[in-house]
C-alpha positions as CSV (number, residue, x, y, z in Angstrom):
1,M,-26.1,-12.2,39.4
2,A,-28.3,-9.2,38.6
3,A,-25.5,-6.8,39.4
4,L,-23.4,-8.5,36.6
5,L,-26.0,-7.4,34.1
6,H,-25.9,-3.7,34.7
7,P,-23.3,-0.9,35.1
8,P,-20.9,-0.6,36.9
9,D,-20.4,-4.3,37.0
10,S,-21.2,-4.8,33.3
11,L,-18.6,-2.0,32.4
12,L,-16.0,-3.8,34.5
13,V,-16.8,-7.0,32.6
14,L,-16.4,-5.1,29.4
15,A,-13.1,-3.4,30.4
16,L,-11.7,-6.8,31.3
17,A,-12.9,-8.4,28.1
18,L,-11.4,-5.8,25.9
19,A,-8.0,-6.0,27.7
20,V,-7.9,-9.8,27.6
21,E,-8.9,-10.0,23.9
22,A,-6.5,-7.3,22.9
23,A,-3.6,-9.0,24.7
24,L,-4.4,-12.6,23.8
25,G,-7.1,-12.8,21.1
26,Y,-8.9,-16.1,21.0
27,P,-6.3,-18.8,21.3
28,D,-6.0,-21.3,18.5
29,R,-5.7,-24.2,20.9
30,L,-9.0,-23.2,22.5
31,Y,-10.7,-22.9,19.1
32,R,-9.5,-26.3,18.1
33,A,-10.6,-27.9,21.3
34,A,-14.0,-26.2,21.9
35,G,-14.8,-24.0,18.9
36,H,-15.9,-20.4,19.4
37,P,-19.3,-18.9,20.5
38,V,-19.9,-17.7,16.9
39,T,-19.4,-21.3,15.6
40,W,-21.8,-22.6,18.3
41,I,-24.4,-19.9,17.4
42,G,-23.8,-20.6,13.7
43,R,-24.6,-24.3,14.1
44,L,-27.9,-23.4,15.7
45,I,-28.8,-20.9,12.9
46,A,-27.9,-23.6,10.3
47,W,-30.2,-26.1,12.1
48,L,-33.0,-23.6,12.2
49,D,-32.5,-22.8,8.6
50,R,-32.7,-26.4,7.6
51,R,-35.8,-27.2,9.7
52,M,-37.9,-24.0,9.3
53,N,-37.0,-22.5,5.9
54,R,-39.0,-24.8,3.6
55,D,-38.4,-24.4,-0.1
56,G,-42.1,-24.9,-1.1
57,A,-43.5,-22.3,1.4
58,S,-44.8,-18.9,0.2
59,P,-42.7,-15.8,0.9
60,G,-45.1,-14.8,3.6
61,R,-44.8,-18.1,5.4
62,R,-41.0,-18.1,5.1
63,R,-40.9,-14.6,6.5
64,L,-43.0,-15.7,9.5
65,A,-40.7,-18.7,9.9
66,G,-37.7,-16.4,9.9
67,V,-39.2,-14.3,12.7
68,A,-39.9,-17.5,14.7
69,A,-36.4,-18.7,14.1
70,L,-34.8,-15.4,15.2
71,A,-36.9,-15.5,18.4
72,L,-35.8,-19.1,19.1
73,L,-32.2,-18.2,18.5
74,L,-32.4,-15.2,20.9
75,L,-34.2,-17.2,23.5
76,A,-31.6,-20.0,23.4
77,T,-28.7,-17.6,23.4
78,G,-30.1,-15.4,26.2
79,L,-30.8,-18.4,28.4
80,A,-27.4,-19.9,27.9
81,A,-25.6,-16.5,28.6
82,A,-27.8,-15.9,31.7
83,L,-27.0,-19.4,33.0
84,L,-23.3,-18.8,32.5
85,T,-23.6,-15.5,34.3
86,G,-25.3,-17.2,37.2
87,L,-22.7,-19.9,37.4
88,A,-20.0,-17.2,37.3
89,A,-21.6,-15.3,40.1
90,A,-21.8,-18.5,42.1
91,T,-18.0,-19.0,42.0
92,G,-17.4,-15.8,44.0
93,A,-15.3,-14.4,41.1
94,G,-18.2,-13.5,38.9
95,L,-16.7,-10.3,37.3
96,L,-13.4,-12.1,36.5
97,V,-15.2,-15.2,35.0
98,C,-17.7,-13.1,33.0
99,G,-14.9,-10.9,31.7
100,L,-12.9,-14.0,30.5
101,L,-16.0,-15.4,28.8
102,A,-16.9,-12.0,27.3
103,A,-13.4,-11.7,25.8
104,S,-14.6,-14.1,23.1
105,L,-17.1,-11.5,21.8
106,P,-15.0,-8.6,20.5
107,A,-12.4,-9.2,17.8
108,Q,-9.8,-6.4,18.1
109,R,-6.7,-8.5,17.7
110,S,-7.9,-10.9,15.0
111,L,-9.3,-8.0,12.9
112,H,-5.9,-6.3,13.0
113,V,-4.1,-9.5,12.1
114,H,-6.3,-10.3,9.1
115,V,-6.2,-6.8,7.6
116,A,-2.4,-6.4,8.2
117,R,-2.0,-9.7,6.3
118,V,-3.4,-8.1,3.2
119,A,-0.8,-5.4,3.1
120,A,2.0,-7.8,4.0
121,D,0.9,-10.3,1.3
122,L,0.6,-7.6,-1.3
123,R,4.1,-6.5,-0.6
124,R,5.5,-10.0,-0.6
125,D,3.5,-11.9,-3.2
126,G,2.0,-9.1,-5.3
127,L,-1.6,-9.0,-6.5
128,A,-2.2,-12.7,-6.2
129,G,-1.2,-12.7,-2.6
130,G,-3.3,-9.7,-1.8
131,R,-6.4,-11.2,-3.5
132,A,-6.0,-14.4,-1.5
133,A,-5.6,-12.5,1.8
134,V,-8.5,-10.1,1.2
135,S,-10.8,-13.0,0.2
136,M,-10.6,-14.2,3.9
137,I,-12.3,-11.0,5.1
138,V,-14.6,-9.8,2.3
139,G,-17.3,-11.5,0.3
140,R,-16.7,-9.8,-3.0
141,D,-15.1,-11.6,-6.0
142,P,-11.3,-11.3,-5.5
143,D,-10.5,-12.0,-9.2
144,S,-12.4,-8.8,-10.1
145,L,-10.1,-6.7,-7.8
146,D,-6.9,-4.8,-8.9
147,E,-4.4,-3.8,-6.3
148,A,-6.2,-0.5,-5.4
149,A,-9.5,-2.4,-5.1
150,V,-7.9,-5.0,-2.9
151,C,-6.6,-2.2,-0.6
152,R,-9.9,-0.4,-0.5
153,A,-11.7,-3.7,0.3
154,A,-9.3,-4.3,3.2
155,I,-9.8,-0.8,4.6
156,E,-13.6,-1.0,4.2
157,S,-13.6,-4.3,6.0
158,L,-11.5,-2.8,8.8
159,A,-13.9,0.2,9.2
160,E,-17.1,-1.9,9.1
161,N,-15.8,-4.6,11.3
162,F,-14.5,-2.1,13.8
163,S,-18.2,-1.2,14.2
164,D,-20.0,-4.5,14.2
165,G,-17.1,-6.7,15.5
166,I,-15.8,-4.5,18.3
167,V,-17.8,-1.4,19.1
168,A,-21.2,-3.0,18.8
169,P,-20.4,-6.0,21.1
170,A,-18.7,-3.6,23.5
171,F,-21.8,-1.4,23.5
172,W,-24.2,-4.3,24.3
173,L,-21.8,-5.8,26.8
174,G,-21.6,-2.6,28.7
175,A,-25.4,-2.2,28.5
176,G,-26.4,-5.7,29.4
177,G,-23.4,-7.7,30.6
178,L,-22.5,-11.1,29.1
179,P,-26.1,-11.8,28.0
180,G,-26.3,-8.4,26.2
181,G,-23.1,-9.1,24.3
182,A,-24.1,-12.7,23.4
183,L,-27.5,-11.6,22.2
184,Y,-25.9,-9.0,19.9
185,K,-23.5,-11.6,18.6
186,A,-26.4,-14.0,17.8
187,V,-28.2,-11.3,15.8
188,N,-25.1,-10.3,13.9
189,T,-24.2,-13.9,13.1
190,A,-27.7,-14.6,11.9
191,D,-27.5,-11.6,9.6
192,S,-24.2,-12.8,8.1
193,M,-25.6,-16.3,7.5
194,I,-29.2,-15.8,6.4
195,G,-29.7,-12.0,6.0
196,H,-28.9,-12.0,2.3
197,R,-31.2,-11.2,-0.7
198,T,-31.0,-14.6,-2.2
199,A,-33.9,-16.8,-3.4
200,R,-33.5,-18.9,-0.3
201,H,-33.0,-16.2,2.3
202,E,-34.6,-13.0,1.2
203,A,-37.9,-13.8,3.0
204,F,-36.6,-16.1,5.8
205,G,-33.7,-13.8,6.7
206,W,-35.7,-10.6,6.6
207,A,-36.1,-10.5,10.4
208,A,-32.5,-11.2,11.1
209,A,-31.3,-8.5,8.6
210,R,-33.7,-5.8,9.8
211,F,-33.0,-6.5,13.5
212,D,-29.3,-6.4,12.8
213,D,-29.7,-3.0,11.3
214,L,-31.5,-1.8,14.4
215,V,-29.0,-3.2,17.0
216,N,-26.0,-1.8,15.1
217,L,-27.4,1.7,14.7
218,P,-25.9,3.2,18.0
219,A,-22.6,1.5,17.5
220,S,-22.1,2.6,13.9
221,R,-22.6,6.3,14.9
222,L,-20.3,5.8,17.9
223,T,-17.7,4.2,15.7
224,A,-17.7,7.1,13.3
225,G,-17.2,9.5,16.2
226,L,-14.3,7.4,17.5
227,L,-12.6,7.4,14.1
228,V,-13.1,11.1,13.6
229,A,-11.6,11.8,17.1
230,A,-8.7,9.4,16.4
231,A,-8.0,11.1,13.0
232,A,-7.8,14.4,14.8
233,L,-5.1,13.0,17.0
234,R,-2.9,11.7,14.2
235,R,-0.6,13.6,12.0
236,D,-1.2,11.2,9.0
237,C,-5.0,11.6,9.1
238,S,-7.5,14.4,9.0
239,G,-10.2,14.7,11.6
240,R,-11.8,17.6,9.7
241,E,-12.1,15.6,6.5
242,A,-13.4,12.6,8.4
243,L,-16.2,14.6,9.9
244,A,-17.0,16.2,6.5
245,A,-17.2,12.8,4.9
246,V,-19.5,11.5,7.6
247,R,-21.9,14.5,7.2
248,R,-21.9,14.3,3.5
249,D,-21.8,10.6,2.6
250,A,-22.7,8.3,5.5
251,R,-26.5,8.4,4.8
252,R,-26.0,7.7,1.1
253,H,-24.6,4.2,1.7
254,R,-26.9,1.3,0.8
255,S,-26.5,0.1,4.3
256,P,-28.1,2.2,7.1
257,N,-25.0,1.6,9.3
258,A,-21.9,0.7,7.2
259,G,-21.7,4.2,5.7
260,W,-20.8,5.8,9.0
261,P,-17.5,4.1,9.8
262,E,-16.6,3.8,6.1
263,A,-17.2,7.5,5.5
264,A,-15.2,8.4,8.6
265,M,-12.3,6.1,7.5
266,A,-12.3,7.4,3.9
267,G,-12.3,11.1,4.9
268,A,-9.6,10.5,7.5
269,L,-7.3,8.8,5.0
270,G,-8.1,11.0,2.0
271,L,-9.6,8.1,0.1
272,R,-12.8,7.0,-1.6
273,L,-14.3,3.8,-0.3
274,A,-17.3,1.7,-1.1
275,G,-18.7,2.6,-4.5
276,P,-19.6,0.0,-7.2
277,R,-18.3,-3.5,-6.4
278,I,-18.9,-7.2,-7.4
279,Y,-20.2,-9.9,-5.1
280,G,-20.0,-13.3,-6.8
281,H,-21.3,-12.4,-10.3
282,T,-23.6,-9.5,-9.1
283,R,-22.5,-5.9,-9.5
284,V,-23.7,-3.8,-6.5
285,E,-24.1,-0.1,-7.2
286,D,-23.3,2.1,-4.3
287,H,-22.2,5.7,-3.6
288,W,-18.6,6.5,-2.9
289,M,-17.7,7.3,0.7
290,G,-15.2,10.2,0.9
291,A,-14.0,12.6,-1.8
292,G,-10.3,11.6,-2.0
293,R,-8.4,9.3,-4.3
294,A,-9.5,5.8,-5.3
295,E,-6.0,4.6,-5.9
296,A,-5.1,3.0,-2.5
297,G,-2.0,1.0,-1.7
298,P,-0.5,-1.1,1.1
299,A,0.7,2.0,2.8
300,D,-2.9,3.2,3.1
301,I,-3.8,-0.1,4.7
302,E,-1.1,0.5,7.3
303,R,-2.3,4.1,7.9
304,A,-5.8,2.7,8.4
305,L,-4.5,0.2,10.9
306,G,-2.8,3.0,12.8
307,L,-6.0,5.0,12.9
308,Y,-7.8,1.8,14.1
309,R,-5.4,1.3,16.9
310,T,-5.9,4.9,18.1
311,A,-9.7,4.5,17.9
312,C,-9.5,1.3,19.9
313,A,-7.5,3.2,22.6
314,L,-10.2,5.9,22.6
315,L,-12.8,3.2,23.1
316,W,-11.0,1.8,26.1
317,L,-10.7,5.3,27.5
318,L,-14.4,5.9,27.0
319,V,-15.2,2.6,28.8
320,L,-13.0,3.6,31.7
321,G,-14.5,7.1,31.8
322,L,-18.0,5.7,31.9
323,L,-16.9,3.2,34.6
324,G,-15.5,6.0,36.7
325,L,-18.8,7.9,36.4
326,T,-20.8,4.9,37.6
327,L,-18.7,3.9,40.6
């Protein structure tokens, strides 16, 4: 079992997981029958939130409760993943079984499908269709978005989710096998559920939000590098402008991590991304990423998807290269 947690075996698990997920995604039939690891983790987070996040508690107590909840979440997730790794090793086909289980953690195929749907629905159904499609992948108020803002939102989501939905789980899978990938997914899911600056979660979700920032730090920088390299390989993008945008803008983003892939994507496509935007009824002020045009269209989403596919291919080559070095 121990070998499955470290390179080269963990890199073999990662390579298999990326290949299976890219080819098959997460089958709808399996989701309907058994759910998804993120939904299982989400149920545990919701239960911890109900039991430990008490409305009458002081902010200090709620922050401590959030730290304890995160520790319990990680303990439960780590033990479950370690148990599955042990059971997989006992079958005599541990690498194969772990690879199949780990294929549920990255989201290459589903991310491509959801972002491509925004461009397709914009072309077919106009602004109303684009707003409905983009509302499935971003949290901002869709009614506040014109066509250019819908397209920018889709491209921003593609860039950010390439980092925390694909590169980050790949990084932690390669570093720590199935438990490493599962623990990352638990942290990221906790941040998405309770890591918000709302009256209920600002204190309780503090630990989840800060820890998510930490574990995403290496992947966000790696994602920017992959996008810059991918842009340099494509005729419809600019690697030079992607690198310039990362150097100039990435650290100006309100998030310590999201600015890196968003700046790289913006520079590569000659766009401006991020900037001021509305979540619910709250206007969020943020710096623009990139120095290009703000008027984006469906064709820009399709260019972004082409860049994304190239960057995914570079990620696979990187994994295979690291695997070759460790064998």
